[in-house]
C-alpha positions as CSV (number, residue, x, y, z in Angstrom):
1,M,15.0,15.7,-6.5
2,S,18.4,14.0,-6.3
3,S,19.8,11.9,-9.2
4,S,19.4,8.7,-7.1
5,L,15.7,9.5,-6.6
6,L,15.2,10.2,-10.2
7,S,16.8,6.9,-11.1
8,S,14.7,4.9,-8.6
9,S,11.5,6.7,-9.9
10,A,12.4,5.8,-13.5
11,Q,12.9,2.2,-12.5
12,A,9.6,2.1,-10.6
13,A,7.8,3.7,-13.6
14,A,9.1,1.1,-16.0
15,Y,8.3,-1.7,-13.6
16,F,4.7,-0.7,-13.0
17,D,4.1,0.3,-16.6
18,G,4.8,-3.4,-17.4
19,L,2.1,-4.5,-14.9
20,A,-0.6,-2.0,-15.7
21,A,-2.5,-3.8,-18.5
22,Q,-2.9,-7.0,-16.5
23,Y,-2.9,-5.6,-12.9
24,D,-6.7,-5.6,-12.4
25,E,-7.1,-9.1,-13.8
26,V,-4.1,-10.5,-11.9
27,W,-4.6,-8.8,-8.6
28,T,-7.6,-6.5,-8.2
29,S,-10.1,-9.1,-9.4
30,S,-8.4,-12.1,-7.7
31,P,-9.9,-13.4,-4.5
32,A,-6.9,-12.5,-2.5
33,G,-6.7,-9.0,-4.0
34,R,-10.4,-8.4,-3.4
35,W,-10.4,-9.6,0.2
36,Q,-7.2,-7.7,1.1
37,R,-8.5,-4.5,-0.4
38,E,-11.8,-4.8,1.4
39,A,-9.9,-5.4,4.6
40,V,-8.1,-2.2,4.1
41,W,-11.3,-0.3,3.3
42,R,-13.0,-1.7,6.4
43,H,-10.4,0.2,8.6
44,V,-10.0,3.3,6.4
45,D,-13.6,4.1,5.4
46,P,-14.7,5.2,8.9
47,L,-12.1,8.0,8.7
48,I,-13.7,9.6,5.7
49,R,-16.4,12.2,5.7
50,R,-18.2,13.7,2.7
51,G,-16.1,16.5,1.2
52,D,-12.8,15.3,2.7
53,R,-9.8,16.0,0.6
54,I,-7.8,12.8,0.0
55,L,-4.4,12.2,-1.6
56,D,-3.8,8.7,-2.9
57,L,-0.1,8.0,-3.2
58,G,0.8,5.3,-5.7
59,C,-2.8,4.9,-6.9
60,G,-2.2,2.1,-9.4
61,T,-5.3,1.5,-11.5
62,G,-7.4,3.7,-9.3
63,E,-9.6,1.2,-7.4
64,D,-9.1,2.9,-4.0
65,A,-9.6,6.4,-5.4
66,L,-12.9,5.3,-7.0
67,H,-14.1,3.8,-3.7
68,F,-13.2,6.8,-1.6
69,G,-14.8,9.1,-4.2
70,A,-18.0,7.1,-3.9
71,L,-17.9,7.8,-0.2
72,G,-17.9,11.5,-0.9
73,G,-14.2,12.2,-0.8
74,Q,-12.5,14.6,-3.2
75,V,-9.6,12.4,-4.3
76,L,-6.4,13.4,-6.0
77,A,-4.5,10.2,-7.1
78,L,-0.8,10.1,-8.0
79,D,1.3,7.3,-9.5
80,V,4.8,7.2,-11.0
81,S,3.6,5.0,-13.8
82,P,2.0,6.7,-16.8
83,A,0.4,3.4,-17.9
84,M,-1.2,3.0,-14.4
85,V,-2.5,6.6,-14.6
86,R,-4.0,6.0,-18.0
87,V,-6.0,3.0,-16.7
88,A,-7.1,5.1,-13.6
89,R,-8.1,8.0,-15.7
90,A,-10.1,5.7,-18.0
91,K,-12.2,4.8,-14.9
92,G,-12.8,8.5,-14.2
93,V,-10.2,9.0,-11.5
94,N,-8.5,12.4,-11.1
95,A,-5.0,11.0,-11.5
96,R,-1.7,12.5,-12.2
97,V,1.8,11.1,-13.1
98,L,4.0,12.0,-10.2
99,P,6.4,10.0,-8.0
100,I,5.6,9.9,-4.3
101,E,8.8,11.8,-3.6
102,G,7.3,14.6,-5.7
103,S,4.2,15.1,-3.6
104,H,5.9,18.0,-1.8
105,I,4.7,20.3,-4.6
106,F,1.2,20.5,-3.2
107,A,0.2,23.4,-1.0
108,V,-3.2,22.1,0.0
109,A,-3.8,20.4,3.3
110,F,-5.5,17.0,3.0
111,D,-7.8,15.3,5.5
112,L,-6.4,11.9,4.5
113,V,-3.2,10.8,2.8
114,F,-3.5,7.2,1.8
115,S,-1.2,4.6,0.2
116,N,-2.1,1.0,-0.5
117,F,-0.4,-2.3,-1.3
118,G,3.2,-1.5,-1.1
119,A,3.7,1.7,-3.1
120,L,5.8,3.0,-0.2
121,N,7.9,-0.1,-0.3
122,C,9.7,1.5,-3.2
123,I,11.0,4.2,-0.9
124,R,14.3,3.4,0.8
125,D,14.0,5.7,3.8
126,L,10.4,6.6,4.9
127,S,11.7,9.3,7.2
128,A,12.6,11.3,4.1
129,L,8.9,11.7,3.6
130,H,8.2,12.9,7.1
131,E,8.4,16.6,6.5
132,T,6.3,16.4,3.4
133,L,3.6,14.3,5.0
134,A,3.5,16.5,8.1
135,R,2.8,19.5,5.9
136,L,0.3,17.8,3.6
137,I,-2.0,16.5,6.3
138,R,-4.0,18.9,8.3
139,K,-3.9,18.8,12.1
140,E,-6.0,15.9,13.3
141,G,-6.0,14.5,9.8
142,Y,-5.1,10.9,9.0
143,L,-2.3,9.0,7.3
144,A,-3.1,5.4,6.3
145,V,-0.4,3.3,4.6
146,C,-0.5,-0.4,3.7
147,L,3.0,-1.8,3.2
148,M,4.3,-5.3,2.3
149,G,5.4,-6.9,5.5
150,R,8.9,-8.3,6.1
151,F,7.5,-11.8,6.7
152,C,4.5,-13.3,5.0
153,L,3.8,-16.8,6.5
154,S,1.7,-18.1,3.6
155,E,4.2,-16.9,1.0
156,S,7.2,-18.3,2.7
157,A,5.6,-21.6,3.5
158,R,4.5,-22.0,-0.1
159,Y,8.0,-21.5,-1.5
160,L,9.6,-23.6,1.2
161,L,7.3,-26.5,0.3
162,R,8.5,-26.1,-3.3
163,G,12.1,-26.0,-2.3
164,R,12.5,-22.4,-3.5
165,F,14.4,-21.3,-0.4
166,K,15.7,-18.0,-1.9
167,K,12.1,-16.9,-2.8
168,A,10.9,-18.0,0.6
169,A,13.4,-15.7,2.3
170,L,13.0,-12.8,-0.2
171,R,11.6,-10.3,2.3
172,W,13.5,-11.3,5.4
173,R,16.6,-9.1,4.8
174,G,14.5,-6.0,4.5
175,E,15.2,-5.3,0.8
176,A,15.2,-7.2,-2.5
177,L,16.0,-6.6,-6.1
178,T,13.4,-7.5,-8.8
179,S,14.5,-9.1,-12.0
180,T,14.0,-5.7,-13.7
181,G,16.4,-4.0,-11.3
182,L,13.8,-2.3,-9.1
183,Q,14.8,-2.1,-5.4
184,V,12.0,-3.0,-3.0
185,F,12.3,-2.3,0.8
186,Y,10.5,-4.1,3.6
187,P,10.7,-1.8,6.7
188,S,9.9,-3.2,10.1
189,A,7.0,-1.9,12.1
190,K,9.5,-0.1,14.4
191,Q,11.1,1.6,11.4
192,V,7.7,2.8,10.1
193,R,6.7,4.2,13.5
194,H,10.1,6.0,14.0
195,A,10.0,7.4,10.5
196,L,6.9,9.4,11.4
197,L,8.0,10.7,14.7
198,P,7.4,13.4,15.9
199,G,4.0,14.6,14.6
200,F,2.0,11.4,14.1
201,D,0.2,9.2,16.6
202,L,-0.3,5.6,15.7
203,L,-4.0,4.6,16.0
204,A,-4.0,1.2,14.4
205,D,-1.6,-1.5,13.2
206,I,-3.4,-4.3,11.4
207,G,-2.2,-7.4,9.5
208,I,-3.7,-7.6,6.0
209,G,-3.7,-10.9,4.1
210,V,-3.1,-12.9,7.3
211,S,-5.2,-15.9,6.6
212,I,-5.9,-15.3,2.9
213,P,-2.8,-16.3,0.9
214,P,-1.8,-14.1,-2.1
215,W,-2.5,-16.6,-4.8
216,R,-5.4,-18.0,-6.9
217,G,-7.1,-21.3,-7.0
218,M,-8.8,-21.7,-3.5
219,P,-12.3,-23.0,-3.4
220,S,-14.9,-20.4,-2.5
221,P,-16.0,-22.0,0.8
222,L,-12.4,-22.0,2.0
223,Q,-11.9,-18.4,0.9
224,N,-15.0,-17.3,2.9
225,T,-13.8,-19.2,6.0
226,L,-10.3,-17.7,5.8
227,A,-11.8,-14.2,5.2
228,A,-13.9,-14.6,8.4
229,L,-10.8,-15.7,10.3
230,E,-8.9,-12.7,9.0
231,V,-11.4,-10.3,10.5
232,R,-10.8,-11.9,13.9
233,I,-7.0,-12.1,13.9
234,G,-5.8,-9.3,11.7
235,S,-5.4,-6.9,14.6
236,S,-3.7,-9.5,16.9
237,R,0.0,-9.4,17.5
238,I,0.6,-12.5,15.5
239,G,-1.7,-11.3,12.7
240,R,0.3,-8.2,12.3
241,A,3.6,-10.1,12.1
242,I,2.6,-12.7,9.5
243,G,0.4,-11.0,7.0
244,D,1.1,-10.3,3.4
245,H,0.6,-6.6,4.1
246,R,0.4,-4.4,7.2
247,L,-1.8,-1.4,7.5
248,F,-0.7,1.5,9.7
249,V,-3.2,4.3,10.6
250,F,-1.8,7.5,12.1
251,R,-3.4,10.8,13.2
252,R,-1.5,14.0,12.6
253,S,-0.9,15.6,16.0
């Protein structure tokens, strides 16, 4: 692994270590977090059969790994953050500390490689993972990745209304630097598709968090209405373009 990758991995580990203790409270258990995760599961669950080998890249606190395990999957979960891995292991997840760039060490072929909620947004060039992913996924197996989109309508509108123009435009340039020095990248859909050519066929491209804004405080009836709307428009062209996240499902050809 190059020195630059080691540096970025160390920054990512430190950043997510700082989030681990509160992550489930702040995101997993929040209405937006719950609805967005369930939206991802709605599209990924049909790909999983009992006994399937699943690799979860950037597993965080292990919520997805637990869910896929309950469906009968044999899940190996990886995260660069030791603190996140400790939380996941405490839940019973088979989790290891390893950066996504280090997943090339595995010789096994997986039925599904999965990454949720922007773990891959910490990778500058997704094409650098192409060879590894092509080797890790069996022929006709699946790759499902949920990335932070380059434009989130609800987020930008919220910050614009508060006069916080820099925050509103944070994602638009395609990359941003956190206050802790972590570089975050926002690839376009075209860049994601091209990074996985050849060898992967795009099956689905779905907006996640299209109508449900990523913040707390909404009344429950409004949440339910927005969640129902999300189901209807998530796969539309506009839904894909304005969501908080974007889910891509590929099949290994």
